[in-house]
N, C-alpha and C positions, 0 to 999 in steps of 0.2 A: 800590331804593336809597332813602336818606332826602335831602331836599335838603341837608342838613348833611353827611351823609356823602358827597355827590357833590362839593360844593364842597371839603371836606377832601383829598379824593383828587386831584382836580385841581391844588390848590395844592402838594400835595407835588411836583407835577413841573414846575409852571411855575416854582417857586422855585428850581428847578435852574440858574437863570439870573441875570446882571447886576447897579449900586449906585445908590441912591436919593438924593433929594436931601437928605432928613434924616439920610442915614448918614454919620457923619462918622469910622468907623474906618479904620484902616490899609488902603490900597488898594494890592494888590499889583501892579497895572497901571501902572507907571510908565513905560511905553514908549510914546510920542506918536508918531504915525506920518503924520498929516494936517497940513499946512499950508496955511491959505487963503491966497490971494492977492487975491482981487478978487470983488465980486459980479457975476453973470452978467447981462447983456443978453440976455433968452431969445430976443427977436425978431431979433437977429443970428445967434444960432446955429439958427435954426429949431427951437426945442424949446419945449414949452408944458407945462402941469402935467400934462394928460392922457397925454402921453407919458411921464413919469415914473411915473405911476400904472399905466400898462399894463404897463410894463417891470417895475415892483415886483411887481404882482399875477400875472403869467404867468410869471415866473422859476422855473427848477427847477435853476439851477446851483449854488445852496449845497447842495441835497441831493445832487446828483451830485457834487461836490466831495469829501464825506466818504465817499461810495461809492468814488471812485477813489483814496482812500489806500493802500487793499489791492494797488495796483499797485506801489507805492513802498516802499523802505526809507527809514526816517527816524529821526531823535532827537526825543524829545518830553521836555519839562519841566513836570511838574506840581505847584504850591502851592495846598493848600486849607487855608483857616484857619475855625475855628469861633469863636463869640464868646458870651460871656455877657450878660446883662440891660443890663450897663453898658459893651458894647463893647469888653470886656476880652479877649483872646486866649485860648480855654482848650482850644485843641486844633489840632494842625497835623500835615498829612499832606504828605510830599515825596517825589516820585518823578522820578528821571531815567533813561530807558531807550532802548534801541535796537529798534526794530521792524523785522525782515525777514520773508522766506518762505524757509524751507528745505523742500526736496521737496514744495513747493506747499502747506506748513502753516505758520500763523503763528509765529513765534518771537520771544520777548521776552527781551532781556537787559538786566538792571538795572545801571545805572553807580552809582547811589546810591539809597537806600532809608531814610527816617526817619519815625518818628512820635513825637509828644508829646502829652500831655493825654488827654483822654476823647474818642477817636474811634471806637472799636467797643464793640459790647454784648458780654455773655458769650458769645452764639451765634457770634459772628464777624462778624456783620452791621455795617455803618455805624452809628454812635449817631443821624445825621441822614438823614432821607430825602431831604434837598436834595443831601447827598454821594451817596448812593447812586444818584439818579437823573442826578447831573451823570456820575457814571461811566459809567451805561449809555450816555447819547446821546454823550459826546464822548471821554471816556478811555480806554474799551474799544472804540473804534470798528473798531481793527484787528482784533481777534479775533471780535467779535461784529459780524454785519450789523444795518444800522437796521431790517432787516424789511422791512416794505412802505412804498412811497412815502407822503408825506403825504396825507391824504384817502382813502386807500384802505381796503379792508376787511380788518381784523385777523383774529387766530385765534379772535375770540369772547369770549375771556376778558375780565374785568373790567379788569385790570391794563394788557393790550394795547389796550384802547379808550382808556384815559388815555394811554398813551404815544403813541397817533396822534395824539390831542388836542394833545399837547405838540409834536409834528412839525410838525403844521399851524401851530401858534402861532408856531415858530422859523422854519421854512422857507417859509411861506406867509403872510408877515404881512399884514395889511389885509383878509383873507379871514375869514369866520364860523368860529369853533369851536363846532359844535353840541354841545347835550346838557350845558351847565354853567350851572346857575341862577343868575341875576342878573348873568351874565358874558358869555355867548355874544355876544349882540348888540353889546357894547361893543369887541369885536375887530375889527367891520368899518368900520374907519375912514374908508374912502372911499365910503361907502354914503351916499345923500342925506341919510338921518336924522343921520349923525354930521359930515359934511363942514363943516357950520354952525360946528362947534365948534372947528375947526384953522385955523392960518395955514400957507402954503407958503413957504418960503424956498431960494433958490439962491444957491450961491457956487462960484466955482472954486478949485481947490487943487492941491497935489501930495501924492502918497501915496509912502510909503517911498523918499523923497527924490528921485524921478526919474519917477513916473508922473502924468501930467496926468489931473485927476479933476474930476467934477461932484459937488458936495454936495447932495442933495435933502434938505430936512429937512420933516417933518410936526410941527409944535408945537402943542400944546394953547394956546386962547386964554385970557388971563388971567380972562377974565369967564365962564369956565365954571364952572358951580356943582359942586360936590362930589358925585360919583356919577354925573354924566352921561358921563363917558369912564373907561377905565382905563388907556388908551394917551396917556402924556403928551407923549412924543417919538418918533419914529421916523425915524431918518437913514440914508439909503442912500448909497454912494458908488460912483459910476459912472467907469469909464473912458473918457475922452473920445474915444479913438480908435475903440472898439468897441462902447462903451454897455454893456459887460460890467460886470455888478456884482461889487465887490470887498470891500464891507464892509457893515455893517448893526449898528445900534446902537438899542437899544429900551429905552425908560424906561416902567416899569408901576406903577401904585399903586390901591389902592381899599381901601375900609373901610366896612363896614356891621355888624350885630349877628352876623352869621355868620362873618364874616372880615376880615381886615387884612393886606394885603400891599405892599410897597414894593420893587421891584428893577429892576436895571438889567443888560442884557446888551450884550456888544459881541462881534462874529465878524469877523475880516479874513481875506482870501484873497490870493493872489499867483499868478502864471502861472510853471508850470515845464515847459518844452518844449511850450508850448502848452497844459497842462493846468492847470485852475484848480483849488488846492488850499489847505487852511486852514493859516494859519500863526499866528493867534492867536486865543483865546477867553477872555474873562474876565467875572466877575460878581460883584455884591454885592447882597445883597438880606436882607429880613426877611420872615415870614410868620406868622400867628398865628391859629388857629382853635379853637374850644371844644373841650375834652378832649384837646389835643394840647400837646406842650410847643413853645413858641416857639422857631423857627428862625433864627438870624443865621449867615450864612457868606458868604466870598468866595474866588473861585476865579480861578487865571490859568493857563491850559495854552498853551506855544507848541511849535512843529513848527519843526525845522531839518534843512538837510542833505538834502533829497529826493534820491533817486536811484531809477532803476527796478530793479525786481528782476531778477535773472539767470534 
């Protein structure tokens, strides 16, 4: 595969997620769930930077949370917007549905369903790869497995390989995503080579009105030169009582002669009967590569009413 083709395919996948600083369009995610109280005195809490880094890089709870959804019935509400070059809405997909299992088979019942604008091609596939990949990884999780865990060996196909790279980036942030020219090494933000480009910030807060949390923010230094890094910010939310990860926000951007992208993604979890499950996924972003149509989209997915399958 050519360098250009490799970068193009990968960006089709990573653009399936989150909003960038330059993006001023409509943001469907208006639900603010974290209220910060104060700056943490790390010494008094016997925590240090490495404690948070170790927890982030070794965590598997996000991946397991999406797998665990199949054990529950719930209501999902999905809003997807696509935009033209002036950031005017030119397409919308809305779905509200109940997921359950009947005779051990997935069952979907639509409560509401509407489309407007140019969202599908003549062959019935989504107009934008961004929407297609978002549907693959999040919206259709209940009916289709996430296949293999991040960093595992896929089925050997080209698309499966890039889907695995996407899962690594989302579910194991801070680790290296191999095989992507110009980008692979820039995802390993805790490496000795990249740590020099970041500040670490800590704060205490409240999540979903009642859960005490720590906010661990890795943020790019203003002095960092363009092209040195691709992750501008990665924020992780920890339950102070269990040190369990409840939320993750990633802001990514990069630009050179082969590619330009600017995306943000936010994933939030909560405990239901002791099980960590997704409650919100949001995304805003742009990506642009030669020989492909520029893609601009925003997505909001919420899950409510979890209850164990009978």
